[in-house]
C-alpha positions, 0 to 999 in steps of 0.5 A: 107733525107740524106739517101734518097739523098745518096740512090738515087745518088749511083745507078745513079753514079755507072751506069754513071761511069760503075762501077755497079755490082751485089755486089753493088746492093746487098749491096745497097738493104742490106742497104735499108733493114736495113733502113726499120727497122729504118724507122719503129722505127722512125714512131712508136716513132714519133707517140708516140706509144708503143707495150704495148698500141698499139700492132696492130699499131706497128705491122702494122708499122713494117710489112707493110714497110717490105712487101713494101721492100720484095714484089718489091724485089720479083717482081724484081727477076721474072721480072728483073727490079724494077719499083717504082710507082709514089708514093713510099717508097724510095721517098715519104715514106721517105719524109712522115717520115720526115714530120711526124718527123717535126710535132712531133717536132713542136707539140709533140706526143700529136698531134698524140694521140689527136683526132683533125683530127677525130673530124674534119672529123667525129663525133668522140664523138658519135662514136659507137667504144669503143675508140676514133679515134686518129690522129695516128690511121688515119695516120697508117690506111692510110699508111697501105691501101696504102701499101696493095694496092701496094703489092696486085697489084704487086703480081697480076702482077707477078702471071699473068705473071709467074703463081701462082707457084711464090707464093710459094717463098713468103711462108717464108715471110708470115709465119713470117708476120702471126706469128708476126701479131698473136703476136700483136693480142694476145697482144691486146686481153690480154690487153682487 
């Protein structure tokens, strides 16, 4: 929460004192980019996940926030402004991570490994899946659906305004995304 407060204050202070600069913006985005990894690691640890047992969830928790950082920055390059949605990572995402940490502090990672939410909402016992639906699975799935929706809407908006040729500038990111995703997928199937 300290990071969130300071991150939101520094830009406003720079604009108020007329000391904002492209270098300050680059430094701010650089700090945010590093923090994305700490946020992902915090979620992975807080949910009690590991790459050995949960490679797909861990991969999603690393690549999803990176996409949520990269896509708006890519959008800003073309539109000249970064417009955050009503529910966004720097505000609600960080608060959600703090809430996740609080729940883990109170109940331990065993809460996320249990099936209490799935048992409450679904008939988890008679599921045709070969594994139970854990609370961590629900949390990561909901987070990924939100991130995917936001990324797709931003990409569509930029492509409508600036053409499909803008997608070529995303190629390096998507190569990394697919390669890392395949590594997680291969690790998952190697365990089966």
